[in-house]
N, C-alpha and C positions, 0 to 999 in steps of 0.2 A: 468798160462795164464787165464785171466778172460773170462767168457762167459756170454752172456745176453739172456734172454728169457722172454716171457710174462708170467704173473702169471697164474697158474693153481691151482685148489682147493687142489690138493694133497700136495701142498707146504704150506698150511695154518699154520700148527704148527710151521714150521721153521720161517715163517713170524712173528707169534705172539711171538716167543722166541726173535727175534730181537727187537720187539717193547718193550718188558719188559726191555731191556737193557737201555731204556730211562727213567726208573723209572716212568712209566705212572700210573695214577690213574685207577681204574676199569672203570670209564666212558670213559676215554681216550682210554683204550684198546678196549672197545666196539665200539667206533667211528672208531678206526683203522681197526677193523674187517669189519665194514660196508664199509669202503673205499675199502678194498680188494674185497668185493662182488660187489661193484659198478663198479670197474675197470674190473671185470671179465664179467659183463653182459652188460655194456654200451659201444657202439661202439665209443663214443667220449671220453672215459676214458680208459687209459691203465696203467697197473702196470707192470713195468719191474723189473726183479730180476737178480742180478749179483751173479754169482757163481765162486768160486775157487775150481775146481773139483766138488764135490757134496756139498760143504759147502756154504750156503747162507751168503754173506757178505754185501750186500747193496740192498736197494729197492728204486725205483723212481716211485712216483705217477705222471703221466703225463696226462693232460686233455686239450682239446681245449676250449678256452674261448668263450662263446656264444656271447659275446658283441663285440668282436674284431676279425677282419679277420687276418688269417695267424699268430696267436699267441698261443703259448702253455703256460700253467702254470705247474710248476714242484715243487714238494717237495720231499725231500730225507731223507732216514734213512740209517745209516751205523753202522756196528758192533762196539761196544765201543772200543775194542782194536785195531781197524783199522782206527781211525779217524785222523790219520796223514798221510794217504796214498792218493796219487792223483787219484781220480776217475773222475775228471772233464771231461776228454776226453771220458770216457766210457759213462757218462750220455749224452754228446752231441751226441755220436753215437746212443744211444738209441732213442733220439728225432728224429734224422734223419731217423732211422729205421721205425718209424711210418709214416713219410713222409707228404708232402703237406703243410708244414708251413715254414715261413721265419724267425720267431723270437720266443724266449721263455722267459717267465717271470720265474724267479727262486726264490723260497721261501726257504731260508736257515735258519735253527734254530740257535739261538745264540750259543748253545753248539757246533755247527758245523761251527763256523766262519772260521775255517781253510779251509773248503771246499769252502766257498765264496771267499777266497783269491785265491784258485786254479782256479775258474771260471774267476776271474778278470785277471789272467795271460793269460787266453784263449781269452781275448777280451771282457768279460762281462763289463757292466756299472752298477754302483750302482745307483739305482733309489731312494730308500728311505729305512728307517728302520721302523719296527713295534715295538712299545714300550708298556709296561704295565704301567698303572696308578692306584693308589689306593687312597681311601678317607676313613678316619675314621669318624664315626657318633657319635656325642655326644648325651647323653640321653635327653637333654633339648633343642636340636636344633629344629627349625621349617624350613619348606621349601616352596618355591613358587610352587604352583600347579594350580593356576588359569589360565584360558585360555580366549582368545577373545570370545565375544558373539557368541552364536549359535554353539560352539564347545564343545565337551566333550570327556573324556578319557574312552575307553571301552576295555574290554578284547576280543580278537579275538579268535574264535573257529574254529575247523576243517571245519565246514560247510561254512565258509567264505574264505577258502583257495584260491579259484580261483580269487576272487576280491582282496584279500590281495596280491597275487603274482603279479598281474598286477600293482597295486599301488606301490609295492615294487620296481619293475623294473624301474618305472618312477622316483621314489624318489632316487634310487641308481645312476641315471645318473650323470656323472661328479663327483661322490664321489669315495672314496678309497675302497669301498666295491666291492669284486669280483662278477661280475654279474652272475656267474654260481653257486653261493653259494646255491641258492634254485632252485629246479625244483618242479613240482607238487608232485612227489613221495616222495622226501626227506622232503618237507615241511609238508606233511600230517603225515609222520612218526614223525617229530619234534613236531607237535601238540599233538600227542598221548603220548608223554613223559611228565609225571606229573611234572618233574623238570623245564620244559620250560614254560615261560610266554611270550605271545605276546599281547602287548597293542597298541592301535591305537587311534589317534585323528580323529574324524569324524565331518563333517559339518552337517548342519541341514537336508541335503538330504541323509545322511548316507555314503557319499563318504569318502574314506580314505585320510587324509591330511598328517599324519605323523605316524611313528611307532617306537616302542622301543621293543627290544627283550632282555630278560634276563633269567638267570637260577639260581635256588637255589638248592644247594646240602648241606644238613646239615645246618651249620651256615655260609656258603659261598655263596655270591651273586655276580654274574658276569654279567655286561651289555655286550651283544654281538653285538648289532647294534642300532644306533639311526639314523633315516632317516626322512627327511622332504622334501616334494615336493618343487622343486625350486621356484615356484611362491609364496610359503608361508614362505620362509625363512626370518629371520630378525624380526620376530614378537614375539619372546620369547617362541615359541611352544616347541622347544627342551629343553629349561630350565625348563618348566613346566613338561614335560615328565620325565626328570631326577629327578626333585623334587618329583614327584609322586613315583618313585622307591626308592629314599632315604627315604621318609616318610614311605613307606611300609616296608623297611628294619628295620627302627627304631621300628616300631610296632611289628616286628617279633624278636626283640632283636638281630639283626645282627649288629655287630659293625664296619664292614668294607666292602666296595664295591670295586670291581676291574673292569677294562675294558682294552681293547687293541685298539690302534689307530696307523694309519700310519703317519709318520712324514711329509709326503707330504700334509696331510690334516690339514693345519695350522688353519683354522677357528674352526675345532673341538677341537684341542688342546687348543686354546684360550678359548673356551667355558668351557672345562673340568677344566682348571686351575682356571677360574673364579668361578667355583662351588666347589673349594677346593680339586680337585684331584692333586696328585703329581706323577711325573714320577719315577718309581722304577727300571726298567731294560729294556734292549733291548731284545725282544723275537725272532725276526728274521730279516733277511736282504732281501730286494727285489731287485734282479738284473735283467737285461735284456741282452740277447745275440743274436747276428746275426748268424743264422744257415747256411747261404748261403756262408759264407767265405770259 
């Protein structure tokens, strides 16, 4: 018989052991640990643990989206040898246990596609897929980096976090980016990580118009977000920002760039394909389920 309880720090090692079954990199393990800490300390974030007797068999990260009323987001981890067992009902019960929400967004990793199938049987609807795209960089390539007059690309530092966050939220409106991705605390932590780069386009008055976030670990560069304020879209700004990153990667002798994008964001996919990116794999499914049934 399974039991469910909220995360406590005494269960940290069991949780990290489960995370390692997903063959995570060191950076991914560190981010996983941070999510555990956040779920423990933040009233809007919950981490639910599922036990069979005293054996941890699954984890559900559950948080309330800041931008949408009555909506949860959920991502799940299950022990490798149990990824053909139906946990969907238990996850739904865990979401109801927290209470106060009508719907849930479910982010299911491609390796756990079977679990997505179980949620579909429970009435979930598939909203979209998140795919990975890659682009190789030739040593003699050149890239478009020019911008309209009175605009320039600048690196954003921690001291600009408040203004960056406000502009980010406005640019993220109506995009596929989760609005809860950054808050003041996590954003400042990200600025302090030397692997992360935050670049922005500013106008002549210094206001943020567009941002691109990417990280470099060894010879791997991944674009994490590209956002342009709605009123500035269609002017080639995103193309120039990505061109800037491609050019920076070439100068650093990085031969390949990766990014992730939601299939519902068709303009972004069109942009990336036009810049030479190719879809390589599905990374997760985005489902929505009604919890009031």
